[in-house]
N, C-alpha and C positions, 0 to 999 in steps of 0.2 A: 297704261304707257299716254300721258296726254298728251295732246293733239297736237302741237308743235313740235310731237318727231315726225308725223307726215310733211309737214313743210318742210322740215330739214332734209328730210327723204327725198325729198325734189332738187333740195341743193346739192348734195353729197353725190348724186345721179353724177351731178354733172363734172362735179371737184376731186373724186374720191371712192373708185371701187372699192376699197378695202370695209370703208362702213356701210358701207349695204351688207353686209355679212353677218351683220346683230343679228339676232332674234329681240321681234319685238315684246314678248312678252317680259323678257329680263328686264329687272330691276334694282335697284340699291345695293346694300353692301353689310357685311358683319356675323356675329358668329355666336350660333348655337343652334345644336340638329333635336327634332323631334323625329320619334320615329313615323311622322307622316309629311316629313321634308323641313327643310331651311329656314328660319324667319330671320331675316335681315332688322338693322337699326329701325329701322323706319315699318318695320310690321310686315311688311310684303313676303310673301310665300313662296319658294322655291323647292321643286320637286326632289327628293332625296338621293343623293349619292346612288348610281348602281354597281358595287363591285362586281357584278355578273355580266357584265361588258367587255368584250374580248375585245383589245386594242394596241397596239403597237407600243401607244403613248398616252402617257393621262398627267393633265397639270396637277404637280402634286406640291402642297401647299405648306410649309414647316408653321408649326405652332409654336411658339416658346414661352417662357414667362418673362414678365414685365421687369426691369430693373427699378429702385428703389423711385428715384425721380418719375416714373410714370403711370405706378402702381396706385396712386388717390385718385387719378383720372376717370378711374372706372371704363374706362378702351381700351379692349385686348387689342393692341396695335399691329399683331400680327396677321388680323382679320380685317384690315382696311381694305374697302373695295371688294370683301367677299360677301357672296359670292359670284356676283354679277361681272365682275373683271374676267373673272378666272373662263367663265363660261364665254363670253361674247369673245376671249382672246381665244377659245378652242375652234369657237366657227372660225375663226380665220384662219385657224392651221389648217381645217375640214376642207375652206375652200380654196384656199392658194398652195397647196402643199400635197402629194399623195400620200403625208405620212396619217396613219390610218386613227385618229384620234378620238380616245373615249370621248363623250359628250357634258358628263361630271368630273367635277373635280375631285382629288383626295385629298383630306387631310391625313399630316405627320406629326405624331407627337414629338417633341426634342426627349422623351421620355424612353420611347420605344422602338425594339432593333426592325419593325418594321421599315425603316429607312432603308435600307438595302434593298425595298422590291423593286424601288423605285428610282431610275435613272439619271429624271432634272427632278430639281427640287427649286422651288420658288420662294424665297425671304420676303416678307414686306417690312419695311423698314426696322430693318435690324439697330437702329440708332437708340433705339428701345429695348432691345432683349437683355437677357440677364442667364446666363451656360454655365451651368456647372462645369467643373473640370470633367464630368464623368458623359455626359451632355457633348462637349465639344472630343472628348474621344470618341464618343461613335461618329460626329459627323467627321471628324480626320481618317478613321478606318473606312466610310463610306465612299471621302473622296480618293479614297487612296485606292479601293477599289476599281475609280472610273465615272464614282455618280460624277454631276454638277451641279453645283450653285448657280442660282441668280440670287443674285440681292440689290432690289429697288428699293425708291422711298427715302430717301435720306439724304436731310441738307442741313448745311452750315459745318465747322468746326466743330461744336459738340457736341452732335450726331456720330459725327465722321470718328472724333475718339472712342466715342463707347461702339464704333464697330471696328474699329482698330484691335481695342482691348478684346474682341472676339476673334476676331482671326489670331491672332498672336496666344489665343488659347489654343486654335484648331490647328494650326501651321505653323509655329514659331519657328520655323528655321524658315520659311519661306516671305520673300518680299512681295509689297501689292508695287504696283506696277500700274500706270496709265497708257494704255492703250493707240496704240498710233494708226493711221490711215490704213497702214498697209497692211494690218495684220488681217489674217487669215475670216477671222470670226464674224468681220464687219465687209464680209465677200462671198462668205459662204452659201449665201440664196440670192442676195440684193446687196447690189454695191450702196454701201452707209457713207460716202467721204461726204458726203454733204449732213451733217448730223448738229441739229440745234435741241436747246433746252427743251425736256417733255414738261408740264406744269400740270401740277396739282389744281384741283377747280378752286382748292383755298387761296389761290395765289390771282384765280381769273374774278373770280365773281362771290369770292370771300373779302376777309378784310386781312391777309395775312400779308406782308409786304416780300421784298424778296432784300437781304440783309447779303452786304458784300460778301460775305464769304458763302452766301448762297446762291448769287446769280451766274455763278458760270458753271454749265454743265460740266461732270467728270466719267472718264470711261473708265474703269480703270478693272484689274485681272490678277489676278492668284495664275503661277503655274504651278507643274507637278515637275517631277528630277528630269524629266523626258518635252517639258517645251508646251505640252499639253495646259488648256488655259481650264482650270476646274472653279474658281468660282470667278465671274463674271461680275462688277459691281457697276451700277448706274447711281452716281451720287449727285443729287443738286438737281433733280430729276424724279418724277412722279409717271414711273409707266404704265402701273395699273390704272392709275385715275384715267390715264388717258385712253384703255381698253375699256372701263368703266362705262365713260361718257363719250365714245364713240358716237351714239345715238342721238346727241344735244347738237343741235344745229351752235349752242353758244360755245360748243368748245373746237379750239381753232383745227383746222382740218389739216393741215400742215403737221401737226403734232401729234396729232391722232394716227396720220398713214406712219410716221417713222414710229413710234408705239409698236406698231403691229410687225412693223417691219424687223426691228431689233430682236420682239421678240421671238417671231421666226427665227432668224436666224442665230437666235441662241439657242436655241430648240435643237434645229439639224446640227448644228456645231456641237450640240452636248449630244446629240443622238449618233454622232459621223466620227466621232477624236476618241 
């Protein structure tokens, strides 16, 4: 971990208790697993998943196939920010709630019935997913059995159309709505009326610029027939990137704080409704 982290730590002590929860040895992201650990895109090694650890809640990440527009990039978008993001967020859940959380994440393949074992599921960048009818049916069954899907890190109309196509396959008779400040999911643990856009690092210190169709954050959801939110969508925001870079003095404190609070509210809502 670079030395600037320790200078940033002094800043966050004053500004944001949440970011003090991160673990210094957790660094970088992405996805392939070896018998002795997980290696991210930057070659950093993480301890492997510990499936024998007992817990009430596990950060479960959804592994999907890429659609044709993104296959040529050679980047598995489902694994953006993985595993650093997942594990730093878990530290916040452990510190700020009484939910007994497992310290390592679990990856669920879209083709596997393992999905039914995990009540809360995170989907990164569904603007690049490619679901088969069988996978969509499996997700539908998962949600109607009581599962909860958090969909994050999509931007603009093009990616939204891809998400929408997937949602119509999964739940063809359910509409997507814009959440309101009074909705319970924004008040189950933290009161989150004052929400801002949570930017990915590519919009902060990268070269990417917000386009008119990606400049305004949208907090959306799909409900079941009883009114329970079963899919919560963070569009035009990158909550996972904020979890991953909450230890950086260069990432905006306000956005990092909101990202942890949004995630915790969504976890506790999904686990209690």
